[in-house]
N, CA, C and O of each residue as an XYZ file, in Angstrom:
292
protein
N     105.345     73.526    118.592
C     105.575     72.094    118.730
C     104.309     71.362    118.292
O     103.198     71.735    118.667
N     104.495     70.331    117.504
C     103.376     69.531    117.025
C     102.815     68.671    118.150
O     103.528     68.298    119.082
N     101.527     68.365    118.044
C     100.894     67.520    119.047
C     101.088     66.061    118.662
O     101.022     65.707    117.485
N     101.329     65.217    119.661
C     101.535     63.790    119.405
C     100.223     63.118    119.025
O      99.216     63.313    119.705
N     100.214     62.335    117.956
C      99.004     61.604    117.590
C      98.855     60.349    118.453
O      99.807     59.921    119.106
N      97.672     59.774    118.451
C      97.432     58.507    119.138
C      97.814     57.401    118.160
O      97.234     57.294    117.080
N      98.795     56.575    118.541
C      99.317     55.535    117.661
C      99.367     54.198    118.389
O      99.511     54.145    119.610
N      99.246     53.119    117.622
C      99.435     51.788    118.194
C     100.927     51.474    118.219
O     101.725     52.160    117.580
N     101.292     50.440    118.954
C     102.689     50.036    119.013
C     103.239     49.668    117.650
O     104.379     50.004    117.329
N     102.445     48.983    116.845
C     102.907     48.582    115.505
C     103.111     49.789    114.597
O     104.034     49.802    113.782
N     102.254     50.807    114.730
C     102.440     52.030    113.941
C     103.716     52.752    114.359
O     104.431     53.296    113.517
N     103.996     52.758    115.640
C     105.212     53.408    116.145
C     106.451     52.705    115.587
O     107.420     53.365    115.212
N     106.425     51.365    115.530
C     107.544     50.601    114.972
C     107.773     50.992    113.509
O     108.917     51.174    113.092
N     106.706     51.121    112.736
C     106.829     51.502    111.323
C     107.453     52.890    111.175
O     108.289     53.111    110.299
N     107.042     53.817    112.033
C     107.566     55.186    111.936
C     109.047     55.223    112.300
O     109.837     55.865    111.608
N     109.432     54.536    113.387
C     110.858     54.510    113.733
C     111.664     53.802    112.648
O     112.841     54.112    112.463
N     111.067     52.871    111.936
C     111.734     52.215    110.814
C     112.124     53.211    109.732
O     113.141     53.035    109.061
N     111.332     54.242    109.562
C     111.633     55.287    108.572
C     112.857     56.105    108.970
O     113.454     56.778    108.130
N     113.232     56.049    110.243
C     114.418     56.756    110.734
C     115.634     55.841    110.815
O     116.676     56.257    111.321
N     115.528     54.609    110.329
C     116.669     53.699    110.313
C     116.697     52.692    111.449
O     117.629     51.892    111.527
N     115.711     52.704    112.327
C     115.643     51.725    113.410
C     115.131     50.410    112.850
O     114.273     50.401    111.967
N     115.651     49.297    113.356
C     115.315     47.971    112.836
C     114.724     47.118    113.953
O     115.278     47.040    115.050
N     113.587     46.478    113.659
C     112.964     45.554    114.607
C     113.832     44.305    114.692
O     114.137     43.691    113.670
N     114.235     43.922    115.916
C     115.105     42.759    116.059
C     114.442     41.597    116.790
O     114.738     40.437    116.503
N     113.545     41.897    117.734
C     112.902     40.801    118.457
C     111.699     41.329    119.227
O     111.498     42.533    119.385
N     110.912     40.369    119.696
C     109.809     40.716    120.574
C     109.975     39.938    121.862
O     110.165     38.722    121.841
N     109.906     40.630    122.973
C     110.038     40.002    124.279
C     108.735     40.249    125.028
O     108.512     41.343    125.547
N     107.879     39.241    125.086
C     106.569     39.416    125.707
C     105.731     40.380    124.895
O     105.510     40.168    123.703
N     105.262     41.440    125.536
C     104.412     42.405    124.841
C     105.188     43.636    124.385
O     104.587     44.674    124.106
N     106.523     43.536    124.305
C     107.346     44.662    123.876
C     108.179     44.285    122.656
O     108.769     43.208    122.586
N     108.205     45.209    121.698
C     108.997     45.034    120.485
C     110.276     45.840    120.651
O     110.237     47.000    121.063
N     111.403     45.231    120.333
C     112.702     45.875    120.537
C     113.288     46.269    119.184
O     113.321     45.472    118.247
N     113.753     47.526    119.104
C     114.363     48.046    117.884
C     115.763     48.555    118.210
O     116.008     49.074    119.300
N     116.677     48.401    117.256
C     118.040     48.906    117.399
C     118.421     49.685    116.143
O     117.775     49.584    115.100
N     119.490     50.464    116.280
C     120.002     51.240    115.153
C     121.513     51.264    115.242
O     122.072     51.459    116.322
N     122.182     51.068    114.111
C     123.640     51.132    114.088
C     124.095     52.505    114.560
O     123.578     53.530    114.113
N     125.057     52.516    115.456
C     125.609     53.765    115.958
C     124.856     54.349    117.138
O     125.323     55.311    117.747
N     123.707     53.793    117.473
C     122.933     54.302    118.612
C     123.333     53.547    119.873
O     123.522     52.331    119.841
N     123.459     54.260    120.969
C     123.843     53.644    122.233
C     122.697     52.839    122.840
O     122.930     51.827    123.500
N     121.470     53.283    122.620
C     120.310     52.670    123.265
C     119.499     51.854    122.266
O     119.650     51.997    121.053
N     118.640     50.998    122.800
C     117.648     50.320    121.983
C     116.283     50.848    122.415
O     116.145     51.407    123.503
N     115.284     50.670    121.566
C     113.938     51.132    121.882
C     113.071     49.923    122.204
O     113.057     48.949    121.451
N     112.351     49.978    123.313
C     111.434     48.924    123.711
C     110.020     49.488    123.618
O     109.586     50.258    124.474
N     109.312     49.092    122.567
C     108.009     49.674    122.263
C     106.911     48.701    122.681
O     106.908     47.551    122.241
N     105.971     49.149    123.530
C     104.893     48.258    123.959
C     103.952     47.955    122.799
O     103.601     48.846    122.026
N     103.551     46.709    122.686
C     102.633     46.308    121.611
C     101.199     46.449    122.132
O     100.522     45.465    122.431
N     100.766     47.709    122.228
C      99.433     48.033    122.711
C      98.632     48.686    121.600
O      99.191     49.141    120.602
N      97.317     48.728    121.780
C      96.472     49.422    120.797
C      96.780     50.908    120.770
O      96.782     51.533    119.709
N      97.041     51.470    121.947
C      97.416     52.881    122.054
C      98.645     52.995    122.949
O      98.632     52.550    124.097
N      99.701     53.593    122.418
C     100.901     53.852    123.219
C     100.660     55.164    123.955
O     100.281     56.162    123.343
N     100.879     55.164    125.266
C     100.675     56.367    126.078
C     101.559     57.504    125.570
O     102.689     57.283    125.133
N     101.028     58.715    125.634
C     101.772     59.871    125.113
C     103.106     60.069    125.823
O     104.095     60.424    125.183
N     103.150     59.847    127.124
C     104.404     59.979    127.868
C     105.425     58.947    127.433
O     106.616     59.242    127.332
N     104.954     57.731    127.176
C     105.833     56.665    126.691
C     106.363     57.009    125.310
O     107.551     56.843    125.036
N     105.481     57.489    124.438
C     105.894     57.861    123.088
C     106.892     59.006    123.121
O     107.871     58.999    122.374
N     106.657     59.980    123.974
C     107.577     61.122    124.105
C     108.953     60.644    124.571
O     109.980     61.123    124.091
N     108.962     59.704    125.502
C     110.223     59.153    126.008
C     110.962     58.376    124.915
O     112.184     58.476    124.804
N     110.230     57.607    124.112
C     110.855     56.861    123.010
C     111.470     57.814    121.987
O     112.573     57.582    121.493
N     110.747     58.885    121.675
C     111.251     59.871    120.713
C     112.543     60.503    121.242
O     113.505     60.683    120.496
N     112.551     60.835    122.523
C     113.742     61.421    123.138
C     114.903     60.432    123.121
O     116.042     60.821    122.860
N     114.627     59.158    123.397
C     115.668     58.130    123.405
C     116.275     57.929    122.020
O     117.441     57.554    121.894
N     115.479     58.180    120.983
C     115.950     58.034    119.610
C     116.646     59.292    119.100
O     116.999     59.374    117.923
N     116.845     60.280    119.988
C     117.479     61.557    119.627
C     116.730     62.279    118.510
O     117.340     62.816    117.585
N     115.414     62.285    118.608
C     114.568     62.984    117.650
C     113.779     64.063    118.384
O     113.664     64.045    119.610
N     113.239     64.998    117.612
C     112.299     65.956    118.180
C     110.890     65.474    117.851
O     110.693     64.660    116.949
N     109.925     65.984    118.589
C     108.537     65.607    118.330
C     108.132     66.044    116.930
O     107.414     65.321    116.239
N     108.584     67.214    116.508
C     108.254     67.707    115.169
C     108.795     66.774    114.081
O     108.092     66.487    113.112
N     110.031     66.301    114.232
C     110.607     65.375    113.252
C     109.798     64.095    113.187
O     109.531     63.573    112.105
N     109.408     63.589    114.353
C     108.638     62.345    114.421
C     107.270     62.507    113.760
O     106.847     61.658    112.975
N     106.583     63.604    114.083
C     105.222     63.818    113.559
C     105.238     63.992    112.044
O     104.278     63.602    111.379
N     106.296     64.564    111.484
C     106.382     64.725    110.024
C     106.406     63.380    109.301
O     105.959     63.293    108.157
N     106.917     62.334    109.941
C     106.995     61.006    109.314
C     105.702     60.208    109.485
O     105.545     59.148    108.880
N     104.777     60.709    110.305
C     103.504     60.016    110.506
C     102.719     60.140    109.239
O     101.600     59.635    109.153
């Protein structure tokens, strides 16, 4: 299993964009992304560093593996 890199919230949004997720709005300090056909939306904190546990949870919510995510970094 690949190790998660340290990423900012904006970098995370760009990477999920490569998987078809679309930024739709910002609510306070969180950026919200949606994808056609997906049941859930992703709420990504706009921080300098997204916590590894938070990033792991977002990856799981997007039905991706950590390896798939890291390859797009």
